[in-house]
C-alpha positions as CSV (number, residue, x, y, z in Angstrom):
1,M,22.0,36.4,-24.9
2,P,24.0,34.3,-22.4
3,A,22.9,30.6,-22.1
4,G,20.2,30.1,-19.5
5,E,18.7,33.6,-19.7
6,F,16.0,32.7,-22.2
7,R,12.6,33.2,-20.7
8,H,9.7,31.6,-22.7
9,P,6.1,32.9,-22.1
10,S,4.1,30.8,-19.7
11,P,2.5,27.8,-21.2
12,P,-1.1,28.1,-22.5
13,Q,-3.9,27.1,-20.2
14,V,-4.0,23.4,-21.1
15,P,-4.7,20.4,-19.0
16,P,-1.5,19.1,-17.2
17,G,-0.1,16.1,-18.9
18,S,-1.9,16.9,-22.2
19,M,-0.3,16.6,-25.6
20,E,-0.4,20.4,-25.8
21,E,1.7,20.8,-22.7
22,E,4.2,18.2,-24.0
23,E,4.4,20.1,-27.4
24,W,4.9,23.4,-25.7
25,L,7.6,22.1,-23.5
26,W,9.4,20.5,-26.4
27,G,9.4,23.7,-28.3
28,H,10.8,25.5,-25.2
29,I,13.6,22.9,-24.9
30,Q,14.5,23.3,-28.6
31,T,14.7,27.1,-28.3
32,E,16.9,26.8,-25.2
33,A,19.2,24.4,-27.1
34,R,19.5,26.7,-30.0
35,L,20.5,29.6,-27.8
36,D,23.0,27.5,-25.9
37,A,24.5,26.3,-29.2
38,E,24.9,29.9,-30.3
39,A,26.4,31.0,-27.0
40,E,28.7,28.0,-26.7
41,P,29.8,26.6,-30.1
42,A,31.7,23.8,-28.5
43,L,28.4,22.3,-27.5
44,A,26.7,22.8,-30.9
45,S,27.2,19.3,-32.2
46,Y,26.2,17.7,-28.9
47,L,23.0,19.8,-28.7
48,Y,22.2,19.0,-32.3
49,S,22.6,15.3,-31.9
50,T,20.7,15.1,-28.6
51,I,17.9,17.7,-29.1
52,L,17.8,19.7,-32.2
53,S,17.8,16.8,-34.7
54,H,14.8,15.1,-33.0
55,S,11.1,15.7,-33.7
56,S,9.8,15.1,-30.2
57,L,10.7,14.9,-26.6
58,G,10.3,11.1,-26.6
59,R,12.8,10.7,-29.4
60,S,15.3,13.0,-27.9
61,L,15.0,11.3,-24.5
62,S,15.2,7.8,-26.0
63,F,18.4,8.7,-28.0
64,H,20.0,10.3,-24.9
65,L,19.2,7.5,-22.6
66,G,20.3,4.9,-25.2
67,N,23.7,6.6,-25.4
68,K,24.0,7.0,-21.6
69,L,23.1,3.4,-20.7
70,C,24.7,1.5,-23.5
71,S,27.7,-0.8,-23.1
72,S,29.9,-3.0,-25.3
73,T,27.3,-5.7,-25.2
74,L,24.1,-3.6,-24.8
75,L,24.0,-1.5,-27.9
76,S,22.7,2.1,-28.0
77,T,20.6,1.3,-31.0
78,L,18.9,-1.5,-29.2
79,L,18.2,0.7,-26.2
80,Y,17.0,3.5,-28.4
81,D,14.4,1.3,-30.1
82,L,13.4,-0.1,-26.7
83,F,12.9,3.3,-25.1
84,L,11.2,4.8,-28.1
85,N,8.7,2.0,-28.5
86,I,7.7,2.3,-24.8
87,F,7.6,6.1,-24.7
88,S,5.7,6.4,-28.0
89,T,3.0,3.9,-27.0
90,D,2.4,5.0,-23.4
91,A,1.1,8.6,-23.0
92,S,1.2,8.3,-19.2
93,L,5.0,7.9,-19.3
94,R,5.4,11.0,-21.5
95,S,3.1,12.9,-19.2
96,A,5.2,11.8,-16.2
97,T,8.4,12.9,-18.0
98,V,6.9,16.4,-18.6
99,A,5.9,16.6,-14.9
100,D,9.4,15.5,-13.8
101,L,11.0,18.2,-16.0
102,R,8.8,20.9,-14.5
103,A,9.6,19.6,-11.0
104,A,13.3,19.9,-11.5
105,R,13.1,23.3,-13.3
106,F,10.9,25.0,-10.7
107,R,12.1,23.3,-7.4
108,D,15.8,23.3,-7.9
109,P,17.4,26.8,-8.1
110,A,20.5,25.3,-9.7
111,C,18.5,24.1,-12.7
112,I,18.9,26.9,-15.3
113,S,16.8,25.4,-18.0
114,F,14.6,22.5,-19.1
115,S,17.3,21.4,-21.6
116,H,19.9,21.4,-18.8
117,C,17.7,19.0,-16.8
118,L,17.0,16.8,-19.9
119,L,20.7,16.4,-20.7
120,N,22.5,16.6,-17.4
121,Y,20.3,15.8,-14.4
122,K,21.1,12.2,-13.6
123,G,18.2,11.9,-11.1
124,F,15.8,12.9,-13.9
125,L,17.4,10.5,-16.3
126,A,17.5,7.6,-13.9
127,C,13.8,8.2,-13.1
128,Q,12.8,8.1,-16.8
129,A,14.9,4.9,-17.4
130,H,13.3,3.4,-14.3
131,R,9.8,4.1,-15.8
132,V,10.7,2.0,-18.8
133,A,12.2,-0.7,-16.6
134,H,9.0,-0.8,-14.5
135,K,6.9,-1.1,-17.7
136,L,9.0,-4.1,-18.7
137,W,8.6,-5.5,-15.3
138,T,4.8,-5.3,-15.5
139,Q,5.0,-7.0,-18.9
140,S,6.8,-9.9,-17.3
141,R,10.0,-9.0,-19.2
142,K,11.9,-9.3,-15.9
143,P,15.4,-10.3,-17.2
144,L,15.5,-7.2,-19.4
145,A,14.0,-5.0,-16.6
146,L,16.7,-6.2,-14.2
147,A,19.5,-5.7,-16.8
148,L,18.3,-2.1,-17.3
149,Q,18.2,-1.6,-13.5
150,A,21.8,-2.7,-13.3
151,R,22.9,-0.3,-16.0
152,I,21.0,2.6,-14.3
153,S,22.8,1.8,-11.1
154,D,26.2,1.6,-12.8
155,V,25.8,4.8,-14.8
156,F,23.8,7.1,-12.5
157,A,24.5,5.5,-9.0
158,V,20.8,5.3,-8.5
159,D,19.4,1.9,-7.6
160,I,15.6,1.5,-8.1
161,H,14.2,-1.9,-8.3
162,P,12.0,-2.2,-11.5
163,G,9.1,-3.4,-9.4
164,A,8.9,-0.1,-7.5
165,R,6.0,2.2,-8.4
166,I,6.8,5.9,-8.8
167,G,4.3,8.8,-9.4
168,K,4.9,11.9,-11.5
169,G,6.3,15.3,-10.6
170,I,9.3,13.6,-9.0
171,L,12.6,15.3,-8.2
172,F,15.6,13.2,-7.3
173,D,17.9,16.0,-6.4
174,H,21.6,15.2,-6.8
175,A,20.3,11.5,-6.7
176,T,23.7,9.8,-5.9
177,G,23.2,6.8,-3.6
178,V,19.4,6.7,-3.8
179,V,18.1,3.2,-3.2
180,V,14.4,2.2,-3.7
181,G,13.2,-1.3,-2.9
182,E,10.9,-3.6,-5.0
183,T,7.6,-3.0,-3.2
184,A,8.2,0.7,-2.5
185,V,5.6,3.2,-3.7
186,I,6.3,6.9,-4.3
187,G,3.4,9.2,-4.8
188,N,3.1,12.4,-6.9
189,N,5.1,15.6,-6.4
190,V,7.6,14.0,-4.1
191,S,11.2,15.4,-3.7
192,I,14.0,13.1,-2.6
193,L,17.6,14.1,-2.0
194,H,20.8,12.1,-2.4
195,H,21.7,9.0,-0.3
196,V,18.1,8.2,0.6
197,T,17.1,4.6,1.2
198,L,13.6,3.2,1.0
199,G,14.4,-0.3,2.1
200,G,13.3,-3.4,3.8
201,T,14.0,-4.6,7.3
202,G,15.5,-8.1,6.6
203,K,15.1,-10.9,4.1
204,S,11.4,-11.4,4.4
205,S,9.5,-11.4,1.1
206,G,6.2,-9.8,0.2
207,D,5.2,-6.2,0.7
208,R,8.1,-4.9,2.7
209,H,9.1,-1.4,1.6
210,P,7.9,2.1,2.4
211,K,4.9,3.9,0.9
212,I,5.6,7.6,0.3
213,G,2.5,9.8,0.1
214,D,2.0,12.8,-2.3
215,G,4.0,15.9,-1.7
216,V,6.5,14.4,0.7
217,L,10.0,15.8,1.1
218,I,12.8,13.4,2.1
219,G,16.1,15.0,3.2
220,A,19.6,13.9,2.3
221,G,20.8,10.7,3.9
222,A,17.4,9.7,5.3
223,T,16.7,6.0,5.8
224,I,13.1,4.7,5.8
225,L,12.8,1.0,6.4
226,G,9.9,-1.5,6.3
227,N,6.3,-1.4,5.0
228,V,5.6,2.0,6.7
229,M,3.5,4.9,5.5
230,I,4.9,8.4,5.1
231,G,1.7,10.5,5.1
232,E,0.8,13.1,2.4
233,G,2.8,16.3,2.8
234,A,5.1,14.9,5.5
235,K,8.7,16.0,5.8
236,I,11.6,13.7,6.7
237,G,14.7,15.5,8.0
238,A,18.2,14.9,6.6
239,G,19.9,11.9,8.2
240,S,16.8,10.6,9.9
241,V,16.0,6.9,10.4
242,V,12.3,6.2,10.2
243,L,10.9,2.8,11.2
244,I,7.2,3.6,11.9
245,D,4.4,5.5,10.1
246,V,4.7,9.3,9.9
247,P,1.3,11.2,9.9
248,P,0.4,13.6,7.1
249,R,1.7,17.2,7.2
250,T,4.2,16.4,10.1
251,T,8.0,16.5,10.3
252,A,10.1,13.6,11.5
253,V,13.7,14.2,12.5
254,G,16.5,12.3,14.1
255,N,17.8,8.8,14.7
256,P,15.5,7.2,15.6
257,A,13.1,9.8,14.1
258,R,10.8,11.8,16.4
259,L,7.9,14.0,15.4
260,V,8.4,17.7,15.8
261,G,6.0,18.9,18.5
262,G,5.7,15.4,20.1
263,K,3.9,12.2,19.3
264,G,0.7,13.3,21.0
265,Q,0.2,16.6,19.2
266,P,2.8,16.9,16.4
267,T,3.2,20.2,14.8
268,K,1.5,20.3,11.4
269,H,2.4,22.5,8.4
270,E,0.2,23.8,5.7
271,E,2.6,23.9,2.7
272,I,3.5,21.0,0.5
273,P,7.2,20.4,1.4
274,G,7.8,18.2,-1.7
275,E,7.1,21.4,-3.7
276,S,8.3,24.1,-1.4
277,M,11.6,22.3,-0.7
278,D,11.6,23.8,2.8
279,H,14.1,21.7,4.8
280,T,14.7,23.7,7.9
281,S,11.7,25.7,9.1
282,F,11.1,23.1,11.9
283,I,14.4,24.0,13.6
284,S,12.8,27.0,15.4
285,E,10.5,24.5,17.1
286,W,13.1,21.9,17.7
287,S,14.3,22.5,21.3
288,D,17.2,20.1,21.2
289,Y,18.9,21.9,18.3
290,I,21.8,23.7,20.0
291,I,25.2,25.0,18.7
């Protein structure tokens, strides 16, 4: 069977984020890796060392991140122990990892398998490493958190301050050039494309970065600045510059961004764009879009 064609039965009806869901997903990933190793022997050693030799998702992810983020002075064994200790003692982080894997697999048509996401999706890997950096930040281990942030930026070209709070079910699609500031908050089931900035407006300190509600979709190259609220289920068009709040279930497009349908009665959508990944349905209602 060619790599990527394996289809596992649907997971049992277990609570999302439960240990049963994690165990089911890990079994699925190992089966995918075995099939890929059979189909492509050149990858057999790599798949064994990163997936098949490990007893759990947390161990596999810790090993892989340790090898990705290590340097001549920041050893992979040190990072492996750091990641494993945090993942093994914090069930909420493992639950978020499972939700992020599912988000990539089911929202991105280019994602052929869970194992492909685990090994190759730098947005996913950067997000998991950030979760560890944020945990260190909350434990007042700020020098180590900042060192980890710097390595994530160097390796993955994703710069997320360790103080930023990120929910679960997150998709950083392509991820290159994503910047997230210290006091930013990203809700659950959010999808963010490459070259998105969630930044401040100057050098003022305090709470100064955007708050992104659940189910939001932010298109490629969008810039959101200041302590503004992007409401639940909102959509930010590619290349938009947003400086004020965006109401829930609305679409903001342009530079400066405007609400589709007008500020007084903006058009509202029913779907959750962070999950549907619908980037362009607003164009039929956007009278200025002309070729």
